[in-house]
C-alpha positions, 0 to 999 in steps of 0.5 A: 500500500502506498503511503506518504510521509511528512518529508518532501522527498516522498520516496514511495514504497509498497510496504511502508510510507516514504519520508520527505527530507527537508535539508537544513537551510543553515548548513554551510554547504547547502546547495540552496546557498549556491542558488538563492540570495540571503534575502530569499533564504531569510524570507522562507525561514521567516514563513516557516517559523511563523514570523509575520513581521519579518515576512511583511518586511521582506514583502515590502522589499519587493521580494518574489512572493513565489520564490522557492528552495531547491525542492520547490517549496515556497513560503506558502508551502512552508507556512501551510505545513506548519499551520501559520494561518496568519502568514498563509492569509497574508500570502494569499491576500498578496496573490501568492500562487495557491496551486504552485507545486513542488518538484514532486507535484505537491501543492500547499493543499497537499501539504496542509492535508498531510499535516492535518492543518484544518484551518489552513485547508479551509483557507486554501479552498476558500482561495480556490485551491484545486481540491482534486489536484494530484501529485506526480505519484497520484496522491490527492489531498484527500488521500493524504488526509485519509492516510494520516487519519485527519477526520475533520480534514477528510470531512471538509474535503469531501463536503467541498467536492473531493473525489474519493475515487481518485487513485494513485499510480499503484491504484490505491484510493483514500478508502484503501489507504485508510483500511490499510492504516486501520482508520475505522472512522475515516473508512466509515466516512468514506463509505457513507459518502460513497452512497450520496448519489443513490436515493437512499444514503446507507450507513458504512457497514451497509455500503461495505456489504453492498460492495462485498468489501469484507476488509472494510466490514471487518474493520467496521465491526471491530468498532461500535458497529453491530452486525444487525445495525438497521437503517430507516427501512429496518434493513440490516447489512445482511439484507443488503448482502442478500440482495446483491448476493455477496456471499463473503460479506454475508458469511462474515456478518453471520460469523459476527452474530448477525441474525439470519431471521431479522425482520425489517419493515413489513416483516421482510427477512434476509431469506425473503430478499435473497429469494426475490433476487434469486441469490441461490448461494445466499439462500443456501447459506441462510437455510444452513444457518437456521433461517426460518423457511416459512416466515411471512411478511405482513402481506403473507408472502413467504420466501417461496412466493417471492421466488415464484413471483420473480421466476427463480426456479432454482431457488423455488426448487431449493426452498421446496427441497428444504420443506417450504410450505407449497400451500402457503397463501398470502392475506389475499389467498394467493399461492406461489402458483398464482405468483408464477402465473402472474409472472409467466414463469413456466419452469417455476410453475412446473416445479410447484405442480410437480410437488403438488398437482392439486395446486392447479385449481387453488383459489384466492379469497376472491376465487381467482384461480391461477388460470384467472391470473394467467388470463388477466396477465396474458401469460399464454405459456403458463395458461397452456401448462395449467390447461394441460394439467386439467385446470377448471377453465370454467371456474368463476371468480367472486365477481362472476367472471370466468377465465374467458371473460377476463381474456376477452376483456384484456383482448388476449386472442391466443388465450381465448382460442386456448380456453375455448379449445380446452372447453371454456363455455362461450355462453357463461355469464355473470350474475348481471348477465354479462356474457363474454361477447358483451365484454369483448364488444364493450372493450372493442376486441374485434377479432375476439368478437368474430371468434366468439360468434364463429363458436356459437355466442348468442349475438342478442344475449341480454343482461339483467338490464336488457342490454345486448352486446350491440348496446355495449359496443354503441355505448363505448363508441366501438364503430367496428364492433357495431358494424360487425354485430349488425353484419352478423344479424344483431337486432337493432331495435332491442330495448334495454331498461328505460326502453333505450335502443342503441339509436338513443345511445348513439345519438346521445354520445354524438357518434354519427358513424354509429347512428348512420350504421343503425339507421342503415340497418333499419333502426326505428327512428321514432322509437321512444324511451320510457319517458317518451324521448325519441332520438331527435329529442336527445339530439336536440338536448345534446346539440348534435346538429348533424345527427339531428339532420340525419334523423330528420332525413330518415323520417323523424317526427319533428313535433313528437311530444315527450311524456311531459309534453315537450317537443324537440324545439322546446328542448333546443330552446332550453339548452340554447342549441341554436343550430339544431333549433334552426334546423328544426324550424327549417324542416317545418317544426311548429314555432308555437307548439304548446307543451307542459303548462302550455309553454311554447319554445319562446317561453323556454328560450326567454326563461333560460336567457337564450337571446339568439334562440328568442330572435330565431323563433320570432323571425320564424313567426313565433307569437310574442303574445302567446300565454302559458297556463297561468297567463304569462307571456314571454314578456312576463318571464323576461320582466321577472328574469330581468333580461333587458335585451330579450325584453327589447327584442320582444317589444320590437315584435310588438309584445303587449306590455299590459298583458295580464296573467290569470291573476291580473298581473302585468310584466310591470308588476313582476319587474317592480316586485323584484326591483328591476328598475331598468326593466321598469323604465323600459316597460313604462317607456313602451306604454305600460299602465302604472295603474293597471291592477290585478284581480285583487286590485294590487297595483305595481306600486303596492308591490314596490311598497311590499318589497321596498323598491323605491327606485321602481316606485319613483319611476311609477310615480313619474308616470302618474301612478295613483299613490292612494289606490286601494286593494280589494280590502282597502289597503293602499301602498302606504298600508302595505309599506307600514305592514312590511316595515319598509320605512324607505317606501313609507317616507317616499309615499308620504313625500308624494302626498300619501294620506297618513290617515286613510282607512281600509275596509276594516278601518285600519289606518297605516298607523294601525298596521305599523303598530300591529307589526311593531315597527316603532320607527314607522310609528314615529314617522307617521306621527310626525306626518300627522297620523291620528293616534286616536283613530279606532278600527272597526272593533274600536281599537286604537294603534296603542291598544293593538300594540299593548295586546301584542306586547310591543313595548317600544311602540306602546311607549311611543303611542301612550303619550299621544293617545287619549283613550285605551281599551277597558281592562275588561275587554282586554282580559277577554281577548288577551292573547287572542288578537288576530293579525290583519294583513294586506293581499300579496301576489300569488301565482304559479310560475310555469318554469324553473331553473331545474335540470331536466336530466340527472347526473348521467355518467359517461363510461370510461375505457375500463368500465361497463356502465348501465345508466338508467336514462330518464329524460326530462322528468318534471317535478315541482319547484319553489315559486319564482316570484318570492321565496315567502310565497307558497306557490308551485311550478312545474319544472322543465327538467328531469332527474335520472338515476344511473346504475354504475357497474364496474367490471375487472378494473386493471388491478394486478390481481383483480381483487375488485368486486364485479359491480359497484352499488346502485347510486340513484340521484334522488329528486329534491322537491323544494316546497315552501311550507308555513305553519298555520295559526288560524284558518277561517273564511278561506284565508290563512295566516302565518304562525310566525307573523308577529314581529317586533320592530327589529324584524321584517315579517313574512308575507301573508298569503290570503284571498280576502280579509276577515274580521278581527274576531276572537278565536278559541284558545290553543290546546296548550297554554303558552304565550306569543310575546308576553305573559303575566306572572305573580309571586307564585311563579310559573313556567310558560313556553313560546307559541311563536318560537318553538323551544323557547321556555321561560321559568320564573321561580316562586317569590321572584316577582313581588307583584303581577309582572308582564314578562316580554320575550322577543328576538332582537339582533345581537348588536342591539343587546345592551347586556348580553346573557351569561354564557356557559362553556362552549356557548356563543351568541347567535345571530338573533338572541332573546331579550327579556323585559321589563328591564330588571329581568335577567337571564340566569346562567 
């Protein structure tokens, strides 16, 4: 082994390190004196001695900084060897040549590394010293540091790019010299650094095992390293040696006490590793040393499984000779023969069958036989061997698939031929009725389809959902298969579930080639689904213009209705498919055909905001005056939806702005109710009558008052709308605004001269309405505007008495200072808690359309799935009203929800453990209906239970036909309170009638005198003192307030 000494002569020897001799610079006969001046000699001596002042003195005298002695040693070399960092720094700062070499080729970095001068090494590298330079004999700085066991220098050089593979002329590397010198720590550092390029950095002993370096391993084992040292994955050096088949290191490790059964992560032993990689020598060694032959991983794999899966037949034979359990199974029930079949390892399979022939039909937990696995993986050789050994070719897996099903799905023609020649049943089917022809047709295996047909497969076999192979080929866009099946006589009009034919499927998918093939095969163009959908309806929905044209050319009925009474033109209008709509109109479709609820295509196009379809229909003479069942014209819908451009388009075609619905409402009513000011201005500009009233005499201004639409009201008043126009019950717009708490509208109407004391049929003034609903701010405003607080209604009640009856304290406080008389206490006691709310009329109509979808979430098939959707086109269902959420109206949707049955077969898993089909997922229809609890019902009118509100709330709109008198009704079945109740010293407990779950308990003797307790909802930001909260509780958006003021919540 080559080595270097600390003397510069560097005499190299294989057996012992040579020395570098520095001749004394002071000797009289030194040759240096013959070649160098006294100044140069003194400069070098000063650098070697570390005399910085002397060095600086020589440098100031302009001495050559790179001057050297006869051996080539300069000041930087000498200072580096001795570790004089300050002198090295000064020399490098003054541009001394950092890579200058001696006569032997050594740089200052070589010399500092050999001497172990770490700080000098770091300084030299900082000044760009060549870290991988080699001397004449090939020595690198790393080699020198490793030889002398300078650990920190070795680490630094490696961290800064030192190449540990550089060898001397004799071929020795830093690792070799450190091993020869017995430097254990340096060996470990070099070995670990050598694995930096790999994905996993291994410890030194693992690397020695990987390289089969017994010397390094032996040296490492002498130190602190244990033979079973494991890394992150739990693998020991013996696992590594087993992986690479390094017998010598494996023997060394075992001799030093390595555990042959050491289980790494997933319970993998060295025997598993050696078996997987086919290292027969290691397997034999481990077995001789007592390795457990039947040990299993966490997945249940034995060494025999590993060897069979990788096809190492000699290892398989060796394991079986030594008693390996050939019947062992994994957690999924897979035997070693399954593994051999998966890898197409025929020799391993033959050996396994030699030891136990009954393994041929061994099945997994999913009833997969080795032949299933071979069929799935396309391993013909093993499949042939299994068939020769009389494997059951008709065995079915848990999902019902036979080996032939699997071969068809994976397009393995040779295997199909082998299986059929071995007796496989071509008519075998799964529980869902899938035959091999179904599977082959779906995946597009043309040659297999032909082969199956030639061997008697039923071309019209149906699944439990009625689908034929032609259905599945159509569904997966297999044009060539469709052509082949039709050529072999497949029935073109067979219906699957929901009465779908192949023509329906092809149209839906937009495959014009398949549609053309089916029509040429005389498919019935007007065949309808369960929901009455023809192929033309489907083409209209999907926007397939070419297919629609093809269907029409083959005689499709343009005006055919679905079961929900919609034509193809209605459907185009909904989905905005203008090309198909234009085609239908050109081919003679009726533009004004009436569908569900007497809707025309124009109604649909307006509702779904398809202005291009609207224009197209109008250009083809569609009438803008046509009405739906509730009397809505297209302009009504445009006004409601606020589609300004469509409304202008309809008005250009002379749409009637004053057309009234069945309830007497005009488009202006609808635009005002929803606050569409631009639409309101447009309608008024086209002569819409602002005073035209509905059947219950509601004008647009009433609806503005109800919804607080001030801008729309301004537009109406500018066009001479009557401010005090009464409804059938005598309610003016001011009454309505006061009832619904719309203070902005109240202020506006009063500014426009509305009568603050006008009375309804029951002699209710606006002040009565505001007091009844607890709107204290409106009460104040009315009083300022001259409202008379002493006016009584038909039953002699003032606004104050109503507020008292309903417990609106703030309103009572406001009115009692201006009201002269109140009701008698006797009368109050008779009608306590039984006051009946009075409310104005509201609009109540059915809207003919909604934004619901007409189809469910149909999922299209993907390449490796067979899907059975039950397509139910355009099933209509109820929707909430589109006038206002609080109005309990219903409409019929233009739409449907379809359910789909999603079935999946044999996904591409390695061992096919998935079940045959997923569970049925049906898309359920959600009927969104607005329902309200009823407080009282008499004389054909109803009122909401939740219509008693304080001044902080906006009440729910009440729906009624006629106002009833304010009359006493019977007591409720359960004792309770609406907003307040009386309590005395006896205490008591009461529950709220307006707000379910509200219960107030007053302990005995807490009320010193009869006290009225008021409970109402208020906004949290209005609460002065919040109630105490327990742990985990928080304030809600609206919380309870209790009055009088001295009442408190108890925690």
